[in-house]
N, C-alpha and C positions, 0 to 999 in steps of 0.2 A: 702881333709883334712879341718876340721874346722879352722877358723882363730883364733888367740889369742884374748883374751878379755882384754880391759883396764878397770880397776876399777876406781872409782872416784878419788883415790889418785894417779892415773897414773901408778901404778904397774901392771905388767902382771899377769893375774889370771890363766893362763893355756890355754889349747887348747880345751876348751869345747864350751861355748856359747859366741858369738860375741855381746858385749854390744851395740856397735854402730848400728849393723844391727837390733837388737831388738828395740832399741830406735827409729831408723828410721822408723820401721814398725809401732810402737805405735803412732808416731807423724803424721802419715798420709802421709809421703813423698813417701813411697812405694805404688804403685798401689795395694791396698789390694783387696782381693776377697770379695764377698758379705757376708752377715751374713751366708748364706748357702755356705760353701766353695766349694761345688760341682757345683755351678752355677757362672760362671765368669761374670764380668761386660762386657757390650756390646763393650766398647772401646777396651778391650783386644782381643775380637774376631775379631774386625776390624783390629787391628794391626797384629794378627796372619795371617789373610787372605792377607793383604797387603805385608807382608814380607814372605809369604808362609812358615810359620813355621809348615809345614805339611809333611807327608809321601806322597809325590806327585805322586809316581808311583802306589799308591794303592787307589786313590780316586774313590769312587763310590757313586752315588746318592741313596736315600732311595728306589727308585724303581728298583735299580740294574744296572743302566747305568754307565759305566766307563766314567770318565771325565778327560781330560788332560787340565791343565791350562797353556796355552802358554804365557799369560800375565794376571795378576790379575786385571788390570785396574788401574785407577788413583783415589786416595782417594778423594771423594767429601765431603767437609766440609760445604756445603750449602744445600739448600733444594733439594730433589730428591734422587735417589739411592745412596747407600754408595760408590759404585765404578763405574766409567764411563769407557767406551771404553775397556772393558776386551776382551781378545781373548781366547775363549774356544773351545774345540773339544769334542763333545759327541760321544760315541761309535757308529761307523758306519756312522758318518756324517762328513762333511767338517768343517774346522775351521770357526768360526763365531765371528763377532764383536758384543758385547752386553754389558749390564750392570749387576751388581751383587748387591743384597741387603743382608745385614747381620742383623739377629734378634736373640733374645734368643730362641724364640719358633716359630714353624711353624704357630701358630695362629696369630702371629704378622702381617702376610701379609694382613689379613682381618681386624684385630683389629686396625691397623694403617691406614686403608683405602688405602693401596697401590694398591689394585686391581681395585679401581675406579679412581685412579689418573693417568692422561695421561703422567705425567713425568716418570712413572714407566713402560711404555709400552715396553721398550727395555730390561727389566730385563729378563734374560734367566736362572738364577740360584739363588735360595734362600739358603743362607748359614745360618744354625741355630746351636744352641747348643743341643736342644732336640726337638722332635716332631715326626710326622709320615709323610709318603709320601703324597705329595700334588698333586692332579690331575691337578691343575692350572699351575704348572711349576716345573721343576726338583728341588729337595731339597737335599742339602748336609749337613749331621749332622757331626760336627767336632770331637766329643770326640774320635772316633775310629782312627782318622788320625793325631792327634797332634804329633809333633816330640819330645816333652818333657812333663813332668808332669805340672799340672796347677800352682803349687807354683813356679816352675822354670820360667815359662812363665810370671808370675806376677812380679818376680824379673827382668826379662829381659825387661819388658815393661818400667821400669824406667831408663833404660840405654840409652846411646847415640846411640847405635846400633838401638834401636827401634824408636828413634826420627829422625834418618837420613833417607834420601831418598834411597831406595835400589839401589845399584850400578847396579844390573841386569836390572833395569827398565829405566836406562838412555838411551837417544836416541843414535842412531848410529853416530850422529854428535858430541857427547860429546867428544870423543877421539880426533878427529882432531881439534876441537875448543880449547881443553886444551893445544894443542901444540903451539897455537898462542901466541906471545908476547902480553902483555896487550895493548900496543898502537895499534897493528894491529887488535886485537879483537875489540877494541873500534872503530877503523876506519870502520871496517866491519859493526858494529851495526849502526854507524852514517849514512853510505850509505843506509842501509835498512830503517832507520828513515826518510831520505829524500824522499824515495819512498813512505813511509806512508803519509808524509806531502803532496806530490803532488797528491796522490790518494784521500785524503780527499778534497784537493782543487778542484779536478775534479768533485767531488760530489757537492760541493758548486756551481761550475760554471754551472753544468747541471740544478740544481734547479733554479739558478738565471735566466737562459734563459726562464724558465716558469713563475716564480713569481717575479722576480726582486731581486737585490742584498740585499736589506734590509730585505725582507721576508726570503731569504735564511739564513741570519744571525740569525734572530729570531728563526727559526725552529731548527737551530743547537744549539743555546743557550738553548732552552727548552728541547731538547733531552738530552743534557748534564746534565741539572738539574734533569732529571728523573733518573740519575744514570743508572745502567744496568737493574734494575728491572722494571722501569716504563717509558721506552723510548717512547713506542707507544702512550699511553694516553697523554703524554706531547707533542708529535709531533702533535696530533690532536688538542689540545688546541692552539698550535702555528698557525696551519692552520686557526683557527677561529679568529686570532688576529684582523683582520679588523672589525669584528663584535663586538668584546669585547672592542676594543679601536679604534673607528673610526678616520680616518684622520681629522686633524684640530680640534680635541676635546682634552681636558686635564682633564679627570676624575681624581678624587682624588685616592690615593693608596687604601683607604678603599673600594671605589666603585669597583675598579678593583679586589681587593681581593675577594669581594663578588661574582663578575661575574666568576672569574676563579675557585674558589672553588665550586660555584654552578653548573657551566657548567661541571665541572669535577666529579660531583656526590659526592663530599666530604663534603657536608653539610647535616645534618639530615632533614627529611621531616617536622619535627616540632621542635620548640624551646625546648631543653632539660633543665633540671635543671643543673646549673653550679655553681662552687665555686664563692665566692664573687669576687675574683681577676679576673675572666674571664666573669662574668655575663654581664657587661656593653658592652664589645666588642662583645660578642655573640649576644646581643639584636640588636646592630647597624648593624652587619653583616647580621643577619637573616632578619631584616626589609628591608634592601636594596635589598637583593636577592629576596625575595618573592614579592616585588613590580615589579620586572622586569622578573620574571621567565617565564611568558607566552611568552614574546618576544623571548626567547632563547630556548623554549621547543623543537624545532626540532633538536637541536644540543647537547642535554644532553648526557653525557657519563654515562654508568652504573658503579656503585661503584665497581662491581666485576672485572672490567678491571684493577684495581690497585692491586699491590702486596705490602703488608706491612711487611711480615715476613722477618727477616734477615736484616732489615734496621737499620742503626744507627739513633738515634733520630734526629740529624742535617740534615739527608738526607730524612726525611719524606716529601712526596709530598706536604702536606699542607704548610709546612714552605718554601719549594722551590717556590711554587706558590706565596706566600706572598712576597718573594724577587722579582720575576718577575713582580709583580704588581707595585712595586716601580720603576723598570726600565722603564716600559711602561708609568707610570705616569710622570716621569721626561721628557720624550720626546726627550732626546738628547744623548741616549746611543750610537747610531750609530756614531754620529759625534765625540763623545769622543774617541771611538775606532779608528776611522780614524785618529784623531789627534795623538793618541799614535803611530800608525803605521808609520806616516810620520815624527815624531819628532826624534831628536837625543838623545840617551840615553847611558850613561856609563853602564858597566855591572852591577854595584851595584844599579843602578837606575831603571833598566828595570822592574823588578818584582814589586817593590813598586809603580811605575808609573801605571802599569796595575791594581794593587789593588785599587789605587786611582780612576782610570777610572770606575771601577765597584762598587765602594763604595756606600753604602746606609746609609743614616743617620738613627738614632735609630727609631724603631717602638714601639709605646706605648705598644703593646701586644707582637709582635713576637720577640722583643729583650729580652723578659723574659719568653718565652714558646717555647717548642719544637713542640707541636701539640696543636690543639684546646682544647683537654681535659687534657693536661698535667698540673701538678701543677706549680706554679710560681718558677722560678729558683732562686737560692741564689744570683747570680750575673748576670749582663747583658752579653749577648752573641751576637757577631756580626752576621748579616744575611749572610755574606760571609767572608771567611778567605782565607789565602794563599793557602791552599790545594785545595780548589775548584777553585781558580783563576788559578792554574797550570793546572788543568783538562780542564777548559774552554779555556785556552790559547793554549795548544798543540793540542787539538782535534777540536776546533771550530775557535777561533779568528785568530790565525796565518795562518791556511789554508785558511780562508776567505780573509784575507788581501793579502796573496800570490796570490790567484786566481785572485783578482782584479788587482794586479800589473802585473801579467802575461797577463791578458786580455788587459791591456793598454800598453803592451810591454815595461814595465819599468824594465829592467833587473837589474839595480842598486838596486832598491827597493826589488826586488826578492832576490837578494844575501844578502841584509841586513836582511830581514826577516828570511832567512835561518840561518844566523849567530845567530840571537836571539833564534831561535828554537833549534839550537844545543847547545846553552849556557844556556838553561833554567834549573833550578835546578830540582832534581828528584821529581816525583809525589809520592803520597801516595802508599804504597805497597798494593797489593791485591792478591787474590788466584790465578788468572790466571798468574800473573807475577811470583809468587813463584813457581808454577808448571813449568813454562817455564824455569826459572833459574835452577831448579833441574834437569830437563830432558836434557837441552842443555849444561849447564855449570858445572853440578856436584858439585864438592867441591870448585868451584871458583866463587860463586855468589858475593863475595865482590868486584870483579872487575867491577860490574855494578853500583856501587854507585857513579856515576859521573855525572848524570844528567838525565833529562827526555828523551833525545834523545836516550840514550842507552836502556832505557825501551821501548820506542816506536819501536826501531829497533828490539828488541827481539819479541815484539808482531807481528811485520810485518813478521818475519821469521815463527812464529807459523801459521799465516794466510796463507802464501804462500806455506808452505811445510807440517807442522805437520797436518794441517786440511785436507790435501789431501792425507794423508797416514793413516796407522793404528798404533796401539800401538807398533807393532813390527818394525815400520819404513820401511815396505816393499815398494820397488819401489820409495823410497824417493831419490831425486837427490841432496839434500843439502849437505850431507857429502862429496860427490865428488866435489861439488862446493867449499867447505872449503879447500879441499886439493889443488885445483887449485889456490885458493887465496894464500895459503901458499907457493906454488911453485913460484907464481909471486912475492911474497914478498922477496923470497930468490934470485931471479934472478936479 
């Protein structure tokens, strides 16, 4: 039955048209269909697939194969296929773990260059709105299988139900975890976090045996500056640190910026035209690098090694390398971090003291620009902030300090570093954490907002269990472990 309409004077106008619904649609709040109402937006198709708003018992590919969706996969909001780790069963075949790509048309597979992209090699099903059978991979056209008309699905897309994580996709551990009291859940995550700390510390220790403690720290710092997209090129530049910044030398930050950017393949082969605000810096950088380029020619990295898409401006490798150049030029970063590790700090002092240890004074260029080609910013931006400090602390610095304390059998310092690790404030949220919370904690993610350790513990559980199972949680031992934990808590 249509809802009553409120006119502007607040009186009921009857049971015909809903003014609010119409106003909402015209205002763009509702996920409207395209100009052609018969062709929905791709985001709607993705939501339909994720929530399986389909007549699931009738699904058939365009070449006539029946397909059973055992799990639609996890919605990937970054580069690559739209859905990762789906579980599908094609007619006559066994269940298989694969990826799924969603496009409006069959032609999108080639038009978007998916066929030539190695990130799409696990795609086993192409979900489309319209098109023809594709010999390259099975294709499912959605119009014949929707469980509701398009206009109803467009209305549903703007509801809380469409925005929430489907309950059917939650992990098998979600139910037993939800039965834990908040303090017991937090304790379980903190224990997993300590395993993660010690695992990272063991990696530091292994590298230190080969290259020394200082080199192990620098490689960890560079990898963290690479964020998740550019870990390996950053690692390689860290391995070349002795050449870029020889011992007993103190090159200026600008010289080290030229070397790092040049070795990384992040400088152009010739001086480009640049805005007036950057021309002077460009000229100095370019002159320094091309004077030394031949000496470093055997270690140059190809620019293609870097990934720039999906990066926030502050995480661009050019800016991160400019920061690293300041640390290298200062020459005392290691001693500053060692001093932080052995000094006494109150809880409120701990993070500001770490930020002070990593602080870099203003850079004439990089305090005002995100990248070499970016326009000048309206106001100065620090080269490192609290968010990146947290990432460096929990993933690199605290594990490095802990491993050194353990190597020296300093148990008191190990316990103190563990205390700081467990008390560290939460890190910035990301896609992996969000998915982990949705799968493992369901409707209770708010209970994780207590610090970085809870986040790290959750990531360790994903590494230990989720990554060794499939989307259906087959053969995963963690749910039973949670039940045993619950039983121990009650006894």
